[in-house]
C-alpha positions in Angstrom: -120.8 -88.5 -39.6 -121.8 -85.7 -41.9 -124.7 -83.4 -40.9 -127.8 -83.1 -43.1 -126.5 -79.8 -44.3 -123.2 -81.3 -45.4 -125.0 -84.1 -47.1 -127.0 -81.5 -49.1 -123.6 -80.1 -50.2 -122.5 -83.5 -51.2 -125.6 -84.1 -53.3 -124.9 -80.8 -55.1 -121.3 -81.8 -55.7 -122.4 -85.1 -57.2 -125.0 -83.4 -59.5 -122.4 -80.9 -60.6 -120.2 -83.7 -61.8 -122.8 -85.5 -63.9 -122.3 -85.9 -67.6 -123.8 -84.5 -69.7 -123.7 -81.4 -67.6 -126.8 -79.9 -66.2 -128.2 -76.5 -67.0 -128.8 -74.4 -63.9 -132.5 -75.1 -64.1 -132.1 -78.8 -64.5 -129.5 -78.9 -61.7 -131.9 -77.1 -59.3 -134.8 -79.4 -60.3 -132.6 -82.5 -59.7 -131.5 -81.1 -56.3 -135.1 -80.6 -55.4 -136.0 -84.1 -56.4 -133.1 -85.8 -54.7 -133.0 -83.8 -51.5 -136.7 -82.7 -51.1 -138.8 -85.2 -53.0 -140.1 -82.7 -55.5 -140.3 -84.8 -58.7 -138.9 -83.6 -62.0 -142.0 -84.4 -63.9 -145.3 -82.6 -64.6 -146.7 -83.3 -61.1 -143.9 -81.4 -59.3 -146.4 -78.9 -58.1 -148.3 -81.5 -56.1 -145.1 -82.5 -54.3 -144.3 -78.9 -53.6 -147.8 -78.1 -52.4 -147.6 -80.9 -49.8 -144.1 -79.8 -48.7 -142.0 -82.5 -50.4 -140.4 -85.3 -48.5 -137.6 -85.4 -46.0 -135.1 -87.4 -48.0 -132.2 -86.0 -45.9 -133.2 -85.6 -42.3 -131.2 -83.9 -39.7 -129.6 -80.6 -38.8 -126.2 -79.0 -39.1 -127.5 -75.6 -40.2 -126.3 -72.3 -38.9 -128.4 -70.9 -36.1 -130.0 -68.2 -38.3 -131.4 -71.0 -40.5 -132.2 -73.6 -37.9 -135.9 -73.9 -36.9 -135.0 -76.9 -34.7 -136.7 -79.4 -37.0 -135.1 -82.1 -39.1 -136.6 -80.7 -42.3 -134.3 -77.8 -43.3 -132.7 -79.7 -46.2 -136.2 -80.3 -47.6 -137.2 -76.7 -47.1 -134.1 -75.3 -48.9 -134.1 -77.8 -51.7 -137.8 -77.6 -52.2 -137.6 -73.8 -52.4 -134.9 -73.9 -55.1 -136.8 -76.5 -57.1 -139.9 -74.3 -57.1 -138.0 -71.2 -57.9 -136.2 -73.0 -60.8 -139.7 -73.5 -62.4 -141.6 -70.3 -61.5 -138.9 -67.8 -60.8 -137.5 -66.3 -57.6 -140.0 -63.4 -57.5 -143.2 -65.5 -57.5 -141.6 -68.0 -55.2 -140.7 -65.3 -52.7 -144.4 -64.1 -52.7 -145.6 -67.7 -52.1 -143.1 -68.3 -49.3 -143.9 -65.0 -47.6 -147.7 -64.8 -48.1 -148.8 -68.5 -48.3 -146.3 -70.2 -46.1 -146.0 -67.1 -43.9 -142.2 -67.6 -43.7 -141.3 -64.0 -43.0 -137.7 -62.7 -43.4 -137.3 -62.5 -39.6 -137.7 -66.3 -39.1 -135.2 -69.1 -39.7 -137.4 -70.5 -42.5 -137.8 -67.1 -44.1 -134.0 -66.6 -44.0 -133.4 -70.0 -45.4 -135.9 -69.3 -48.2 -134.2 -66.0 -49.0 -130.8 -67.8 -49.2 -132.3 -70.5 -51.4 -133.5 -67.7 -53.8 -130.0 -66.1 -53.6 -128.6 -69.4 -54.9 -131.2 -69.6 -57.7 -130.4 -66.0 -58.8 -126.6 -66.6 -58.6 -126.8 -69.7 -60.8 -129.2 -68.0 -63.2 -126.9 -65.0 -63.7 -123.8 -67.1 -64.1 -122.2 -65.6 -61.0 -121.9 -69.1 -59.5 -120.9 -72.1 -61.5 -122.6 -75.5 -60.8 -119.4 -76.8 -59.3 -119.5 -74.1 -56.7 -122.9 -74.9 -55.3 -121.7 -77.6 -52.9 -119.0 -75.4 -51.4 -121.5 -72.5 -51.4 -124.0 -74.6 -49.4 -121.3 -75.7 -46.9 -120.0 -72.1 -46.5 -123.3 -70.2 -46.3 -125.6 -72.7 -44.6 -123.7 -75.3 -42.5 -122.4 -74.9 -39.0 
């Protein structure tokens, strides 16, 4: 059976294959909706503020990202969904100062990696079709 981390990669694979193709922003918003319960509509902020929903529960994350809960998919996908809307810089400030997920914690490292993904997609350095493999390579055990 696939781990939650691997299932996150599979969701990304499926979204990357959708026609018409997603823009990087709409791809990240859809990933946040499907994996973290952060809706695509105007009330996304309410979902994000309450932490989203655990649509994909479980583990399978590398030790440096694993906080020993079943919510790391939600954390990662919620972070990318927020950053797609307000940008990585402001998201980083919120994660660090509001959520208090400092860079020396599993959640802080996971947030930073989520922001790396957003920046890589935004710059064109990573194509949408590469997100699933990127997730499995960077995040999964």
